[in-house]
N, C-alpha and C positions, 0 to 999 in steps of 0.2 A: 484690513481688519475684518474678521468674520462677524456675521450678524449676532452669533451667540456671545462673542466676547463683548461686543458693543452693548448688548442687552444686560450682561452681567455688570459692566461698568456703570450703566445708568441706574441699575437697581441699587448698587452700592452708594451712588450719589444721593438717591432718595433716602436711603437709610441714614446716611451721614447727616442730611439736613434735619430729618425728624429727631435725631438724637440730640440736636442742639438745645431744644426746649425753649420755653418762653419765660423770662423772669416774672415773678409775681409782682403785682402792683401794690406798693406800700404808700398810703396817703401821706403826703408831706415829705416823703423821701424820694419816691420815683418821679422823675420829670415827665410831664405830659407834653409832648411836642405838639405844636399847632398843626403840623402836617407830617406825613411819613408814608412809608411803603409797607405793603403787606405781601409777604413772599411765602411760597410753599415748596414742598419737595419736587413738584413737577416743574416749577420754575428752575430749580437747580439742575434737574435732569436735562432740560432744554439747553441750558447754558453749556453743560458738559458735552451734550450731543453735538452741538455746533463746534465746540473746540476740538473734538476728535477728528473733524474733517480737515482741520488746519487750513481752512479757507478764510483768510483774515479780512477780506473786504466784503462787499455785498454779494450774496450768493443765493442758495436755494431758500433759506429762511427769509431773506429780504423780499424775494419774489412772493413767497407765501403771505408774509405779513402785509405787504402792499395790497394784495388781492383781498384778503380777509378784512383788513382795516377799512378799505373802501366800501365793502359790502355792509359791514356793521355800522359804519358811519352814515351810510345812505347816499354815497356818491360813486361815480363810475371809476374815478382814478385817484390813486394816492401815490405820493412820492415821498419816501422817507428821507430824513435829514438828521443832522447831528444834535439839534436842540429845538425847543419851541421858538427861541429868539432867532435861530437860523431859519426856521420855517417862516417867520414873519418877514425876514430879509428876503428870502427866496420868493415868497408870494408877491411882495412889492416889486422886486426886480423883474418878475415875470411880466408885470404890467408896463414896464419900460421898453419892452422889446420893439424894435422897428417893424416887426412882423404885424403889429397892430395898426399900422398906418396912422391915420389921423387920431385914433383913440389912444395912441401911445402916451404914457405919462412922461413928462419932460420937466427939466429944471424950471422952477417958477410956478408950476401948477399948484393949486391949493387942494389940500386933502383934509376933510373934516374928521376930527377925532376928539378925545377927551384928555384932560390933563390929570384926572384922578385915576391913576392906574400904573401899570408896569412900563418902564421906560422903553423896552424893546418892541412895544407895539407902535411907538412913535418914531423911534430911532431910524428905521429904514426910510421914512418920509424925508427926514433931514439929510440922511446920507446920500440920497439921490437928488438933492438940491431942490426938493419940493417944499412947500410952505404948509406946516401944520396949522389948522384953524381949530382952536380949542373952544368947546362949548361946555356948559355946566352940566351937572348930574343931579339926580334926585337924591334926597338925603336918606330915604328908607330902602329904595332898591339899589342905591349907589350905581345907577346906570344913567346913560345919556338922556338928557331932556330932549325929546324928539321935536318938540315945538321949536326949541332953540336951534336944533340941527337944521330943520327945514328953513328957518329964517336966515341961517348962515350961508346958504347956497348963493353963489354969485356966478357970473360968466367965467370966472377963473377956476371954479370948483370942478375937479375932474374925478374925485374918488372919495369914498368914506372908508375908514379903517378903524374899527373899534372892537374892544374885547367885551365879552360877556362877563361881567364883573363877579368874581368869586363864585362862579357857577350859576349865577342868577341871570337869565337871558335879558338882554335889552330888547326893546320892542322892535325886533328885526323884521316883523311882518310889515310894519309901517315904514321902517327905514328902507327896506327893499323896494317898497312902492315908490318912495321919494327918489331913490336911485334910478329906478326904471324910468320915471317921468322926466328926469333931468339927464339921462344918459350918462350916469356915473358908475364907475367901477365900485364894487362892494367887497371888502375883505373882512371876514368874520374871524377874529381871534378867539378861538374856542379852547385855548390852552388850559383854562381853569374850569371848563364847562362840558367836558365830554359826557354825553348821555343826557344832557338837558333838552327839554322840548318846549315849544311854544305853539299854541294852536294845534297840538297833537303832532307836530313836525319837529324833527331834530334840528337843533342849532347847527350851524355850519352848512346847511343845505339851501340857504336862501341866497348867499352871496356868490360872486363869480369864483372866489377862492376862500378856503377856510384853513386855519392852522391849528395844530395840536402840539402839546408838549408831553414828553414821557420822562421828565425829570422825576426823581423819587417822590417828590411832594404831590405829584399829579395823580389822576384817576387810575391810570395804569403806568407802569414804568419799564424802561429799557436801560435804566441808569441815566445816561445822557441820551437825548434823542427827541425827535419831533417829526412832523409830517405836514405836507401841504396837500389839500384835497380839492378836487374840482370835477365837473362833469364833462367839459369840452376837451376832446382829444388834443387840439392844437395848444391849449393852455398847458396840458400835461407835458407835451413835448418841449415847450419853451421852458417850463420849470425844470425839467430834467436837464436841459442844455445848460441853464445857469448853474444848476447844482454840480454838474459833471464837467467842470473846467470851462464851460461856455462852448463846448464842441458841438458841431452839427451832427456828428455821428450818434446814433442811438443804440449801438451794440452794448450788450451787457458786459461787465468785466469778464475777461477771459474769452470773449467771443469776437469773431472777426467777420466782416463782410455780410452782415445781416441784410443789408439792402441789395446785395448781389451786384453792386456796381462800385465797389470800394475804390477802384482805380479808373473810373470812367466819368467822374463828375467834372464839370467846368463851373467853378464857383468863385465869385469875387474876381480879384485880379490874379488869382493863383493860376499856374499853368494847368492845362487840361490833364486829368489823371492824377492830380496831387492826392495823396493818401487821405481818404475821407475820415479816417480815425484821427487825423491831425488837422482837420479843417474846423475853424471856430466861427460861429455865427453870433456869439454874444461875449461880452466881457464878464466872465463867470468866476466861479469859485470851485473848490473841492469840498463839498458838504455831505458826502455819503456816509451812511451808517454802516457799521460792521455787521457781519452775519451773526456773531454771538449776541449782539444787542437785539437784533431782529428776532432771534430765537426766543429770547426772553419775552419780547413783545407778543409773539404768537401764543405763548403760554398765558401771559397776563390777560390777553384779550378775551380768553374764555371765561374770565372771572369778572368782566366789566359790569354785567348786570348786578351781580352780588355786591360789588364795591359801591355802585351808585345807590343801591337800596340801603346799604349800611350808612352811607353819608346822609341820606334823607331821614333815616331813623334817628341818627344821632342829632341831627338838626332839630327834629321835632322834640326829642327828649330834652335837649338843652333849653329850648324855648319854654317848654312846660315848667321846667325847674326854675327858670328865671322869673316867670310870671308868678309862680307860687311864692317866691320870695319878694315879690313886689318890685323887682329891679327894673321892670318896664317903666316905672315912674322916674327913674334916673337916666335911663338910656333909651334911645331910639333902637328898637329891635328890628332886624332885617325883615323885609317883606318881599315875597315873590312878586315878580312882574305879573300883572293881571293876564290870565290865560296861559301862564307858563307852569312847568314843573321843573324847578331847578335841579341841577346835579351839584349840590353845594360843595364848595371848596373850603369855605371857612365861615365862621359865625361872626359877622361884623356888628360891633356895638359902638354907638356914637353917644357921647355924653350930652344930655339935654342942656339947653341954655338954662341957666339958673340953678343947675344941680350942685354947683360949688364943689366940683371934683376936678382935680388936675389930671389929665390923661397920662402925662409922663410919670407922675408919682404913682398912679394906679398901676400901670404896666410894670413899673419897677418893683412894686410890692408883690404883684402876682408872680413875677419871675422868682422872687425870693421864696414864695410859697410853692414853687416848682410847677407853676402853670405857665406853659409857653404862650407867648403872644407875638403878634406881628401887626405892623401898621398896614394901611392900604397902600403898600408899596411906596411909590414916589410921593404920595400925598397930592401935591400940586407941582407938576413937572416944570411949570414956568418959574418956580422958585428954586429949582435945583441948580447947583453950580454948573453943571454941564450945559444947561440951556441959557446961560447968561448971554452968550453971543450968538444965539440961534435966531434966525429970522422966523417969526411966527405971527399969527393974528389971533386975537381973542375976540370972540363974538359975545357981546354983552359982558356981564361980570361973572366971575367964577366964585360966587358966594358960597355955594354948598361944597365946592371943591376945597376952598379954604377951611371951611368948617370941618370937613373930613380930615384935612391935614393936621388940624389942631387937636381934634377931639375924638377921633375914631381909632379903633384897634380891633383885631379879630383873634379868636381862639379856635381850637380845632374841632372838626367833626369827622375826621378821616376814619376809615374802617377799623383801624387799630384801637380806637378809643372805646372803652367798655362802660357799662352802667356805673360801676363804682367810680370811675374817672369822671363821668358826667356829674355825679353827686358831689364829688370833691371840688370840681371846677365851679359849680354853682355856689357851693358853700363858701369858697374862698372869695368869689366875687362879692358876696354879701358881707363877709367879714372885712375885707379890705375897704369897701366903700363906706362901711360904718366907721372904721378907723379914720379914714380921711375926712369924713364929715364931722368927726370929733364928738 
């Protein structure tokens, strides 16, 4: 394909996307999703450009996205994968490698986390035979109570794996110090928090490993997709091995003999010279991203700062509107962790004790009014059917976690939400609460 023909095709792709238009918002008729993607003509052009190569697995765009993502995120290495949940699985699996020697995570080891969150932050702990140790959260930041976390450490504790809840950083400065003092691995789940900072430093740069999600609900999107980020080269190589079938070889797709010794290794009990492309050092997966997804990520990444700014503006605008309507008397409004600048994923509201409002009735009525709602994911994981037969430990009581399970929900602040939508959301919250209070 000639360069001029490719340029013409990409120009037509941009024109096609722009011609689609955006439906007008009609209060009471248009549904306001709690999360969503914001796409433009350049995103469409990137997708088409990658498709014209007909390179269906990871390729030039994946290489570019990994480099640029690591740079923007503030880490040396990024490894793309198929989802944020897969990124959590890959990050945790990386810590189980025999290459870590005595620091290797093994079955029976304890990993401190929270029950108020998304299940696939915790699932890898269970899937590898380790024991989740659940501690409670704060009711207004909806993040881990660090005093309880520190008290939960025992000689069996080997790691901490926690998400920055709804884009609001947990006190990772203090948590990282605890992990360093007790020689614990730290995995930061940043799937909901890309762009958040604490103490002027980006979340995901404190732990040994960090994870991201590029699902359409998140800060940037590749459709499905995620990433694991780290600074240490050996961790990146191990993560890549687990992602790419568990193989020892680090050749890119379509490349051979990068090491220059493809048929010269003597590894394990294999005969000398066994093809290094088919030598496996881990029990791995195939979790690679396609190049078309990566192409979209390259385009979306250029808009990250704008997306984060819009989320913060919408959060502030919604908070102002709710306070003007005196709704802070009925709900705990979310508070940023001290010293942090969140990259808000959603606006969490928790019904105050004594407010005489049933959360379930409230969200049902809001949905009828076309205001989209979500709960804080699993609520309390220990009460989920999937965890009925799971071995875990609870340190102290999960009082606030249970409160969130019963009385919390969140509404959207994503960049596609406009000022008229914020007005309508606040008005409907006031209307519905007044109806329910009779």
